[in-house]
KEKE-3310 file (N, C-alpha, C; in steps of 0.2 Angstrom, whole numbers, plus 5000, padded with zeros to 4 digits):
npx = (5210:5203:5195:5187:5180:5173:5165:5157:5152:5149:5141:5127:5114:5098:5086:5073:5074:5075:5063:5051:5053:5056:5065:5083:5097:5112:5130:5148:5161:5177:5181:5190:5201:5197:5187:5169:5152:5139:5123:5109:5095:5077:5069:5055:5055:5068:5085:5096:5111:5121:5134:5134:5133:5130:5130:5131:5137:5149:5141:5133:5117:5105:5091:5086:5093:5095:5084:5080:5071:5058:5042:5033:5040:5046:5058:5075:5081:5092:5094:5100:5102:5092:5093:5087:5087:5086:5080:5083:5094:5102:5104:5104:5089:5084:5086:5100:5111:5126:5129:5127:5124:5136:5136:5134:5138:5125:5119:5106:5101:5094:5088:5097:5105:5119:5134:5146:5163:5174:5186:5189:5182:5181:5180:5179:5190:5192)
npy = (4935:4945:4938:4931:4941:4946:4935:4934:4946:4963:4969:4980:4985:4982:4971:4976:4990:4994:4998:4995:5006:5016:5026:5027:5018:5025:5023:5023:5020:5015:5018:5014:5019:5031:5040:5037:5040:5028:5020:5010:5002:4996:4987:4981:4971:4966:4969:4982:4991:5006:5017:5033:5043:5052:5048:5057:5070:5068:5069:5069:5061:5061:5071:5075:5069:5052:5051:5045:5039:5043:5051:5041:5030:5022:5025:5029:5045:5058:5072:5084:5084:5078:5065:5049:5032:5014:5006:4992:4988:4999:5005:5018:5027:5038:5055:5065:5054:5045:5030:5017:5017:5013:4998:4990:4975:4966:4956:4947:4940:4931:4942:4953:4965:4964:4971:4968:4967:4972:4971:4985:4991:4994:4993:5009:5014:5022)
npz = (5062:5056:5047:5056:5062:5051:5048:5060:5062:5068:5082:5079:5082:5091:5083:5083:5083:5070:5059:5046:5033:5042:5053:5052:5058:5063:5060:5062:5051:5044:5028:5015:5022:5027:5039:5039:5039:5041:5037:5043:5038:5037:5025:5017:5026:5027:5032:5028:5023:5020:5015:5021:5009:4996:4979:4969:4974:4986:4999:5015:5016:5023:5028:5041:5056:5054:5045:5030:5021:5008:5009:5006:5009:5000:4993:4995:4999:4994:5003:4999:4985:4979:4973:4971:4978:4977:4991:4994:4986:4984:4972:4959:4957:4951:4947:4951:4951:4952:4949:4961:4979:4991:4998:5014:5021:5030:5044:5052:5067:5080:5086:5084:5075:5064:5057:5044:5041:5027:5014:5011:5021:5037:5056:5065:5075:5090)
capx = (5205:5198:5190:5182:5176:5169:5160:5153:5149:5150:5134:5125:5108:5093:5082:5067:5076:5074:5056:5050:5052:5057:5072:5089:5102:5119:5136:5154:5166:5183:5180:5197:5205:5193:5181:5163:5146:5135:5116:5106:5087:5074:5064:5051:5056:5075:5089:5101:5115:5125:5138:5129:5137:5127:5135:5131:5142:5150:5139:5128:5111:5099:5088:5086:5097:5091:5079:5082:5065:5054:5036:5030:5043:5048:5064:5080:5083:5097:5090:5103:5102:5086:5094:5083:5090:5082:5082:5085:5100:5106:5104:5101:5082:5082:5089:5108:5115:5131:5130:5124:5127:5141:5133:5138:5134:5122:5116:5101:5100:5092:5086:5103:5108:5127:5137:5152:5169:5176:5193:5189:5177:5183:5178:5182:5192:5195)
capy = (4938:4949:4934:4930:4947:4947:4930:4935:4953:4968:4971:4986:4987:4977:4971:4980:4997:4996:4997:4996:5013:5021:5029:5023:5018:5027:5020:5025:5015:5017:5016:5015:5022:5037:5039:5039:5038:5023:5019:5004:5003:4990:4988:4975:4966:4965:4975:4984:4997:5009:5023:5039:5047:5052:5047:5064:5073:5064:5072:5065:5061:5062:5078:5075:5063:5045:5051:5044:5037:5048:5051:5035:5024:5018:5027:5033:5051:5063:5079:5090:5084:5074:5059:5043:5026:5009:5004:4985:4987:5005:5007:5024:5026:5044:5061:5066:5049:5042:5024:5014:5018:5008:4993:4987:4969:4966:4950:4948:4934:4931:4949:4957:4966:4965:4973:4964:4971:4970:4974:4993:4993:4992:4997:5015:5014:5029)
capz = (5066:5052:5044:5061:5063:5045:5048:5065:5062:5074:5084:5077:5085:5091:5077:5084:5082:5063:5057:5038:5030:5047:5055:5051:5064:5060:5063:5059:5049:5040:5021:5012:5027:5029:5043:5035:5042:5037:5040:5042:5037:5036:5019:5016:5031:5027:5034:5023:5026:5015:5017:5020:5005:4990:4973:4965:4977:4992:5005:5019:5013:5027:5029:5048:5058:5053:5040:5023:5016:5006:5012:5004:5012:4995:4991:5000:4996:4996:5004:4996:4978:4976:4971:4974:4978:4979:4997:4994:4982:4984:4965:4958:4954:4948:4950:4949:4954:4948:4952:4967:4985:4994:5002:5020:5023:5037:5045:5058:5070:5087:5088:5084:5068:5064:5051:5043:5038:5020:5013:5011:5026:5044:5061:5066:5082:5093)
cpx = (5200:5193:5185:5177:5171:5163:5155:5149:5150:5143:5133:5119:5103:5088:5076:5068:5075:5067:5055:5049:5053:5064:5078:5093:5109:5124:5142:5158:5172:5182:5186:5201:5202:5187:5174:5157:5142:5128:5113:5098:5084:5069:5061:5054:5064:5079:5094:5105:5120:5129:5133:5133:5133:5132:5135:5137:5143:5148:5134:5121:5105:5097:5087:5090:5092:5085:5081:5076:5061:5047:5032:5033:5046:5055:5069:5082:5089:5094:5093:5102:5096:5087:5090:5087:5085:5084:5085:5092:5105:5107:5101:5094:5080:5086:5097:5112:5121:5133:5126:5128:5131:5137:5137:5134:5132:5120:5111:5100:5099:5091:5091:5105:5116:5129:5144:5157:5170:5183:5194:5185:5179:5180:5182:5183:5195:5200)
cpy = (4942:4944:4932:4935:4948:4942:4932:4941:4957:4970:4978:4989:4981:4977:4975:4988:4999:4994:4999:5003:5018:5024:5024:5023:5020:5024:5023:5019:5019:5014:5018:5020:5029:5036:5042:5036:5033:5023:5013:5005:4996:4992:4982:4969:4964:4971:4976:4990:4999:5014:5028:5044:5046:5051:5053:5068:5070:5068:5068:5066:5063:5070:5080:5069:5056:5045:5051:5042:5043:5047:5044:5029:5019:5019:5030:5039:5055:5070:5085:5090:5081:5068:5053:5037:5020:5006:4997:4984:4993:5008:5014:5023:5032:5050:5061:5061:5047:5035:5022:5017:5012:5004:4991:4981:4969:4958:4951:4941:4935:4938:4954:4958:4967:4967:4970:4968:4968:4973:4982:4995:4990:4996:5004:5014:5020:5028)
cpz = (5062:5049:5049:5062:5057:5046:5054:5065:5068:5076:5082:5081:5086:5085:5077:5083:5074:5061:5049:5037:5036:5048:5054:5058:5061:5064:5059:5057:5046:5033:5018:5016:5029:5033:5039:5039:5038:5041:5039:5042:5037:5030:5017:5020:5032:5029:5029:5026:5020:5019:5016:5016:4998:4984:4969:4967:4984:4998:5009:5016:5017:5029:5037:5050:5058:5048:5033:5018:5014:5010:5011:5007:5007:4992:4996:4996:4998:4997:5001:4988:4975:4973:4974:4973:4980:4986:4998:4991:4982:4977:4964:4954:4951:4951:4948:4952:4950:4951:4958:4973:4987:4999:5008:5021:5030:5038:5051:5060:5078:5090:5088:5077:5069:5057:5050:5039:5031:5019:5013:5017:5033:5050:5062:5074:5085:5098)
residu = (MET:ALA:ALA:SER:THR:HIS:GLU:GLN:GLY:LEU:PRO:LEU:CYS:ALA:SER:ASP:GLU:LEU:GLN:ASP:GLY:GLY:HIS:ALA:VAL:ALA:PHE:ASP:VAL:LEU:TYR:ALA:GLY:GLU:PRO:VAL:ARG:ALA:PHE:ALA:ILE:ARG:TYR:GLU:GLY:ARG:VAL:HIS:ALA:TYR:LEU:ASN:ARG:CYS:THR:HIS:VAL:ALA:MET:GLU:MET:ASP:TYR:GLN:GLU:GLY:ARG:PHE:PHE:ASP:ASP:THR:GLY:ARG:TRP:LEU:LEU:CYS:ALA:THR:HIS:GLY:ALA:ALA:TYR:GLN:PRO:ASP:THR:GLY:ALA:CYS:ALA:GLY:GLY:PRO:CYS:ARG:GLY:ALA:LEU:VAL:LYS:VAL:GLU:LEU:SER:GLU:GLN:GLU:GLY:VAL:VAL:ARG:TRP:HIS:THR:ALA:PRO:LEU:LEU:GLN:PRO:LEU:VAL:PHE)
# end
């Protein structure tokens, strides 16, 4: 069943909810057994998702719910530490980063964005 869930993905949002450089869609996951917030964005037409956890200090990065992009729409910023990340890879682009953001695999088909499980990344079930 886990392989099927990974291949098919779990529905996250409608494609039109993610605009280039716009607000993120948040979702909750289990990462290494711990509940963690994640977020999905669109950058240069493609969807990307990461754990909402700065690599400098494991804190949520958004300065307002769903706001990760800087004013130019070019970088993802940690509101607390000023760390900047590349939106398409999650790689550290400047500031006090310690490596890249943890990427969550997404797919997009027929107007739906889906996220995919991984060995350390599972759905959060209440």
